[in-house]
N, C-alpha and C positions, 0 to 999 in steps of 0.2 A: 603751625596754624594754617598755612597755605595748603599743605597736604590734606588736612582735615576737611577744608572747604571743598577740595577737588573730590574727595571721597564722597561727601554728602551730595555733591552735585551729580556725580555718576549714579549714586543710588536713586536719586530722584528721577533721573532719566530712565533708569531701568524699570522702576515702578510704573511710571507713566506709560512706557511702551507696553508693559504687561497688561495694564488696564485697557489700553486701546485695542490690543490684539484680542483680549478676552471678549470685549464688546463686539468686535468685528466678526468673531466666529458665530455668535448667536446660536439659535436652535437649529439643529440639523434638519434640512428640508425633507429628508427621507422619513424622519420620525413624524413630521407634520402630515405628510401624505398618508402614512400608515394609520394615523389617528383619524383622518377624515374618512377612511375606508372601514373603520372598525365595526360599525353597526350594519351597514348594508352589504359589505363584502369582507367578513372577518378572515376568510381563507387568504384573500389577497393581502390583507394587512399583515397576517402572520408570515406569509412568504417574503414580504419586504423586510420584515424584522429579522427573519432567519438569515437573510442575505447580508445583513450588516454584521461586521466584526465589532463586537462591543468595545474591544480594546482600542479600536481606531477612533472612537467617539471622543471628542475633546471637551473637557470640563465636566464637573459634577452635574450640571444642569442637564446635559444630554445623557449622561450615564443614568441619572435618576429617571428621566423621561422614558428612556429605552426600557429600563427595568419595569416601570409601571405598565407600559404598552404591551410588552411581550407577555406579562402575567395576565393582563386583560384579554389579549388575543387567545391565549391558551384556554382560558375559561370560556370564551365565546365559541371556540372550535371544538374543544374536547370536554368541557364541563369541569376541568380541574387544571392544576398547574404542576410542573415537575418538582418544584421545591419552593421553600419560603424565603430563600436567600435574596432573590431579586426584589420581591415585594417588600421585604424588610429594609433593603437598601433605599427603595423609593420612599417608604414610610418615614425612615429616619431623616431623609433629606427634606421632605415636605412638612415635617411635623412642626416647624416654626410658622407654618401657615402663610409663607410669603406668596404661595400660589394656592388660593383657596380651592379652586376647582380640582387641581391635581391632588391636593391633600384629601379632599372628600373622596376621590377615586381610590387613593391608597388605603383609606379606611375601609372602603367597601370590599376591596379585593383581599385585604388582610383578613377581614371578617369571613370572606368566602373561603379562604384557605382553612381557617379554623372550622368552619361548618363542614367542609369536605372531609376533614380529619375527625369528624364526629365530636366536635367540641362546641355545641350550640351556645353554651354559656358565654364563652369569649366572643363568639360571633355576634350575639345580640348586643353585647356591650359596644362593639365596634360599629355595628349598624346604627345604633342609637346615637353614637358620637358623630357618625357621618351625617345623619339626618339633622342633628343640631347644628352642624358646621355648614351644611349646604346653603347656597344662596337660594332665595325664594323663587328666582326665575330659572334656576338650574334644573329644568324639567327632566332631562335625561337621567341625571344622577338621582333625583328624588324618586323617579319612577323605578329605577333599579333597586334603590333602598327599600321601598315599600313592597315591591314584588318579592325580594329576597326575605324580608321579614314575614310577609304573609305566608310564604312557603314554609318557613321555619316554624311559625306558630301552628300551621295546619299539620305539619309532620309530627309535631309534639303534642297534639291534642289540646292546644290552648283553648280555654273557655272564654266566655263573654264575647264571643265573636270578634276577637282581636284580629284573627286572620282575615275575616270579611272586611273589617275596617281598612286594613292595609291593602288588600286587593282592590278595593274601591278607590283608594287614593292613587294606586298605580294606574288604574284604568283612566282616571282623570288626567294624569300627566301624559300617558301614552296617546290619549285623544288629542291633547294639545300639541303633541309632537307629530301627529298624523301617522303614527306607526301602527299600521293595520295588523301585522302579525302579532304584535304584543297586545294590542287591543283584544284580539281574538283569544289569546291565552289568558288574559285577565278575566274576560267574560266567562271562560271555561272554569276557572278557579271559583269565581263568584257563584256560578250555577251549581257547582258541586257542593258548596257549603249550603246554599239555599235548599238543597234537597232534604235537609234535616228538618226544616220548619216552614218552608214556603214553596211548595212544589210547583205552583203555577209560575212563580217568578224564576224558579230554577229552569223550567222548560223554556221560558222566554229567553233567558241568557244563553242557554246552550244552543237554541235555534239560531240566535244571532251570531254566535261563535261559528256555528256550522256554515252559515251564509257567507261570513267573511272568508272562511277557509276555501269555500267554492269560488268566491270572487278572486282571491289571490292565487288560485290553482294550487293550493297546498293539500295534496291528496292524503298524506299521512294524517294531518290534523283534521281533515274532513271526516275521515272514518273514526278518528278518536272522538270527535264531538258527537258523531252519530251513536257511538257506543255509550257515551255518557248519557245521551238522550234516552237510550234503551233502558238504562237503570232508572232514570227519572220517570219514564212512562210506567215502569213496573210499580214504582212506589205510589203512583197516582192511580193504580189499578187499571191502567190502560194496557192490558196484557197483550192484545193483538198488536198494538202499535209497538210495544216493547219487543215482541217476537220478530216483527217485520224489520225493525231497525237492526237487531242483532244479526238476523239472517242476511241483510244487505251487506253488513261488514264481513260475515263469513264467506259470502259468495264473491267478494271482490279483493280481499286481502287475506294474508295468513293470520288466522285468529289467535290472539293471545288469551291468557287465562281469563281476563276480565270479560272479554267478548263471550267466551264459552260459558262462563257463570251466568251472564245475562240471558243467553239463549236457554240454558237449563232452567233458570227461574221462570222465564216466560212460559215455556212449554209445560212446566209443572203446574203453574197457576191456571193454564188453559185445560188442565185435566188430561195431559198427554205425557205421563211419566216415562214411557219407553223412549220417546224422543228426548226428554229431559236427560235421562241417563246416558243416552248416546253422546250428547255433547259434553256432559260432565266427565265421561270416561276419556275424552280427548284432552282434558286438562293436564298440563305438565305437573307430574307428581313430586317434583322437587319444591315442596311447599315452603314459602315464607309464612310467618305467623298470620299475615293478612289473608293470604290465599287459603290457609287452613280454616280461618273463620268463615270465609265466603263459601268454601266447600261444605262446611257443616250446615250453614243456613240453606244452601241449595238442596242438600240431602234431606233436610227437614221438610222442605216443601215437596220434594218428590215422594217421601213417605206419606205425607199428608194426602197427596193426590192418589196414592195407592190405598188409602184408608187405614194405614198403619199409624195410629195416633201415638202409640207408646214410643216407637222409634223416632217419630217426628219430633216429639217433645224432647227426647234425649239429644237429638242433633241440635235443636234450637238452644237447649241449655248449654251444650258444648260450645256453640258459636258465641253465646253471651259470655261464657267464661274466658274464651280466648280474647274477645273484645276488651274485657276488663283487664286482662293481663297485659295487652298491648298498651292500653292507656297508662297502667301503673308503671310500666317499664320506660315510659317516655321521660323526657327531661323537662316537663312542663313547669314544675315548681321551681326548679333551678333557674329556668329561663326568666320566670317572673321576678325572682329575687335579683338576678343579674340586671334586669331592666330597671328595677327600682334603684339599685345601687348606681347604675349609670346615670339615672335622672338626678340623683343626689350629687354626683360628681359634676354634672353639667351645671347645676345650680351653684356649686362651689366655685367652678371655674369662672362663671359670669360675675359672681360676687366680688372676685378679685382680692380685695383687701381682707375681707372677712375670712377667718379660718373656718374649717369644717366644724370644729367644736362649738364655735359661737353660733353658727347657723342652726345646729341641732338644738342648742340650749334655747335660743330665741323661739324657734318654731315649736319646740316642746312646750314652752311656757304658753305660747299662743294657743296651741291645740288643747292644752290642759284647760285653759280658761274657756275656750269655746265649748269643750265637752261638758264642763261644769255648768255653763249657762244653758246648754242644750238639755242637760239632765234636769235642771230645775224647771225649765219651761215644759219639758215632757211630763214631769210629775204633776205640774199645775193643770195642764190641758188634759192629761189622761184622767185625772180625778173628775174634772168637769165633764169630760166626754163620757166617762163611765156613768155618772148620774143621769146625763141626758139620754144615754142608750137604755138604761134601765127604765126610765120613764117612757121612752118611745116603745120599748118592747112590750111593756104592760098595756099600753094603749093599743098597739097593733094586735096583741093577742085577744083583747076584748072584741075588737072589730072582726078579726078572723073567726073567732068562736061563733059570733052572731051570724056572720055570712055562711059559715060552714053548716050551721044548723038549718039555715034556709036552703043551702045547696043540696043537702041530703034529701030534701023533700021534692026536688025537681030534677028533670032529666037533662036540662041544658041542651035541648034539641031545637026548640022553636026560637024565633028571633027575640021574643020578649025576655029570654034569659041570657042573651049575649051581654047585656049591661051588667047583670049580676056576675057573670063569669069574669068580665073585665075588672070589676071591683075586687073580686076575690084575688085575682092574679096580682093586682097592684099592691094591695095590702100584704099579701103573702110574700111578695118579693121584699117589701120593706121589713117584714118580720124576719125572714131568713138573713137578710143583710145585717140587721141589728144583732142577730144571734152570732153571725160570723165575726162581727167586730168585737163582741163580748168574749168569744173564744180566743181571739188574738190577744186580748188583754188579760186572759186568765192567769198567765204565769206571773205577771207583775202585780196584779190586783188580788190581794188575799182577804179582802173585806168579807166577813162571814155572810152578810146579806147578799152580797154580789155573787159569791160562789154558790150559795143555796139557790138563788134564782137561776143561775146558769145551768146547774145540774137539773133543775126542774124543767127548763126549756129543752135542754138536749135530750132528756128522756122521752119527751114527746115525739121526737123524730125516731128514736131507737125502737120504741115499743108501739107507737100509735100507727095502725095501718092506714087510717084516713090521712094523717099527716104525711106518711110516706107516699101515698098516691098523689097528694097535692104537690109534693116536692117534684115528682116526675112530671106532673101536669105543668108545673111552673117552668121546668126546663124545656118542655115541648113548646110551651107558649112563647118563651123568650127566644128560642132558636129554631123556629119553624119546623116543629115535629122531629127534633133531633133524636130524642129517646125512642119515639115511635119507630123511626127509620132503623135505629139500631136493633130494636126488638124484632123487626121483620127481616132485616138482613142477617142477623145472628140469632136465630130462634133458640139456640142453646143457652142463651143468657136467661138467668132467673131474675125475679123481681128485686132481690137483694143486690144482684149485679147492677141492675138498672138504677137502683137508688145510689150506689157508689158512683156510677157514671154521672148521674144527675148532680151530685154534690161536687164532683170535679168540674163539671161544666159551669157551675155557679160560682166557681172560684175558691172552693174550700181546699186547704192543704191537708197533708196527712194527719196533722194534729186535730184540725177541725173535723175531718171525717171520723176520726177515732172518737171524738167527743159526741158526735151526733149519732153514732151507731153503737156505742158501748164497746167498741173493739180497742185492742192495744195498738199503738203506732206500728209495731213490727207486723202485727196481723194485717194492718191496712196495706202495707207494702206487699205482703204475701198475696193478699186478695187481689191487688192490682195486677200482679204478675199472672195469677190464674186467669183473670179476665182477659188479659192480653193473649195468653196462650189459647184460650177458648176461641178468640177472634182471629188467631193466627196473624197477628200484626207484625210488620217489619220494623216497628219503632215502639217506643214506650207508650203506655196507655194515655198518659197526660199529653204527650206530643200529638197523638192521633186525635184526641178529643179537641185540642186547640185547633188543629187543622180542619176538622169537620165543622167546628163552630164558625170558622171563617166561611166555609162553603155554604153553610145553612143561613148565614147572615145576609145573603144576597137573594 
C-alpha cells in the first residue's frame, strides 16, 4: 500500500513539473517577430523562419505556428509554397479552433495551396469556411479572403459580378488597415471589371490606383495601371488618350503583350494601320489563349483601318470564338456548386444538433410551401394584371390613333405643336410599355382573346411604317436623340437596324423584339450580331446601348 502511494505521488510530481515547464516555454519569440514582419517585410520574415531549425522548436504549438508562418511567408514572397505537408500540419493542429485567428489563416493558405495546384473547387470551399470562421474585426484575414475569392471568380469568369463584390469588400478592409499597396491593387481589379459595363467608373478607379502607385513610388504598378487605363480609354473611344498611355509605357519599361496590344488597337482606331502592325509584330508569339484572342481582335481592327472588311470580320469572329472557348473551359459552374455546398455545410455546422438530412427536409418543406404560395399569388395577380393591361392597351391605342391622325397633318416645327408632340410621346410610351408587359406574359397566358389582341398589336410594329417611325422617335425623345446620333455616327445602319436598336433601348428582350418584328428569336440574335459588326463594337450590342443610354441621360 505504501509503495503504491509513493508511486502515485511521484507520478503527480512528474505531471506537475511537465505542465509548469510546458507553460514556461510559451510561444517562441522568433516566431512572433517573423509574424509581425509578415506583411511589410515578408523577405525578412522568411529569412528569420529559414534560420530556425524546426526540430529545435518545443511543443506542438510552436511547431504548428512555424508551419503556418513559413507557408504564409512562401506565398508572400514567391506566390506558392514548396509542399502541403507544413500547412496540413498547421491545419490539423488548429482545426479544433482553439486559436480562431490561426485556424482562419490555416484555412486561407490551405485553400491557396489548392488554388495554386489548379483545384479552385477545393480552394473556394476553404475560403468560404475561412470567411465564415473569421472574427468580424479580423480585417487582415477578411481582406485576404475576399481578395483571393475575387481573383478566383475573375479568373474563372464568374457571372453576376461576384468578383466585383469580393474586390469591393477587400477594398473596404484594406482601407481600414491603411494598406495603400493593397488598396491600389483592389482598385485596379475593380476598375478592370467596371470596363465591361461602367467605363467612366472604371477610369476613375484606375486613375486612383495609378495615383496611389505614384504616391508610394511603385514604378511597376504605376505603369501597370497606366496600361489598364489605356484599354479603358480605348473602350471609351478616347483613342488619342489610349495611344498616349500605351506609348508612355513603351517608352519607359519593357512592354509586355498587353501593352503592345493596347498600342496596336489605339493606332488602328486612329487610322494608322502601319503603326498598329509594327507594335502587333512585337508581341511574343508564344500565345496563351487570352493572347490569341487579343491578337485576333487587334488584327480585326487593323484590317478595318485598312478597309478590308472581310478579313476584319473573320478576325473578330475568331476572337469571339476563342473568348467563348476560354469561358467554357473555366471552372465557373464547379466553383458555384462548391460554394453552395460549403454554405450548406456551414449551416449544418452552426445548427449543431440538427443533422444535415433534417435541415434539408425542413428547408425543402418551407421552400415548397413558399413556392406554392408564390405560384398561387402569381396566377391571381397575373390574371388581374392581364385584364388591366388589355384595357389600358385598348385605351392607349385609341388615343394614339387619334393623335397620330392629327400628327400626320402637321409638321411639328412651330411652338404650337410641341404640346401635341409631348402628348403623343407620353401615350406612345404607355402603349409600348403595355405591349412589352403583354409579351412578357404571353408564354403563361394562353387565353384566346389575349393572344389575338397581342398578335394584333405586335403586327402594328412589324408592318406599320408610321408606328416604326414613332418607335424611333420615342427612343430619341426618351434618351436625348440617341437613335439620331447612332444614325449619324453609323450611316451604314438601315431603318430596320435603328428599329431593333430602339426596341433594345426601350427594354425589349430578344423574345419581345421577335414578337414586335415578326422575326424568330434566333434571327434576332443574328441580327444583333450583324449590327454589332457593322458598328465595329468591342462589346455586345446590348451592353453598348446600355452604356450609351447612360451617357445620353445626362
